N, C-alpha and C positions, 0 to 999 in steps of 0.2 A: 202855475199852471203844470196838474200831474198830466192829465187824460190829453190825446195830440189829435189834432182835426183829422179826419182820411184826407187822402191824401187832392183829393177830387173838391173837398172844400178849403182844405189849403192853397192850393192855386186859385180857386177863386176871390179866394180874400188874397190874397199876394193883388192879384190882377187886377180889385177894389182898391187897393194902397197905390199902384201903385199908376193906378191913373188909365189904364189901358184896356180901349174898350176892345180892340183885337185880343187880346188871350181872351179879357174875358168868356167873351159871346166862343171860341174857340171849349171853353170847358163844357157851353147847354150845349142843353138833344137843338138840333133846327126844333122842335114844336118844342120846347122849356114851356113851362107857364108862373108864375104867380102874385103872392099877395100879397099883400099891407092893411098890418092893422084889421084883415082881413075881408079885404075887400080884394078883389081880383082886377088886379091891373095890365094891362100891352103892357110887353114885358120894354122891349125899345122904347116904347117914352117915358117907363118907371127910370130905367138906366140912368137914358138922357138928362132927366128932371134930378134928381136923388142923389144919380152918384157919379156920371159925368162930365154932366153941364156947374156941378155944387163942387169940383172939388170934394168928394168923400171921401173921410180913413175911417177904420175899425176897429178898434184892440180889441180886444179876444181876450175878455177876463175869464171865462170857465166853459168846456167843453162838456159836452155827454150823449148818450143814442150812442155808442157807437165813430166818436166824432163827426157823424150829422150836424149835433142842433149845437150852438152857441150861446153867447150869450156875449154881448160888446157892447162895447164903448161908439157907438156910432156916430160922426160930428161931421156935417156938410154944409155951407155957407148960405141955402138954406134955413134949415134949421136952429142951425149950435150943435149942443152936443146931448144926444142924448144914447140911456139902458133902451138896448133894443135884444130883440131875441130872435132867431135865425133857425130854421129847419128846411132841410136839404133833402132829398129823393134823392139816389143818383140809380140810372141805369145806363149800362154795358159803360164801363169808367168814366161818365158824364153827369151832371147835377141835366136832369129833367123838370125840375121846380123847386122853386125853394119858399119861402112864407115867412114874411119875416113883418115885425110889429112891437112898439114901444113893449117891458117890459115891465 
């Protein structure tokens, strides 16, 4: 992988892989929003179900758009392994929105 993730996005990935909820929410704005497969989701519910409650892990495969977009092998105990795309919007050094879905 030659392109690097934006440092804020890298912190999100690292927090997700460490299953560290406090660290992940620290990188998000208080009003952060997200969507999964094009459907708006409640951030707290989604992260509990898809990340923290299901031992999620993300292996980044490629990076684009200045480090704010990525393709990853995403694995959790709920769905198994799948290829996913992620797009992040950064505001004032924190993530204000992310969109994910199957790639």
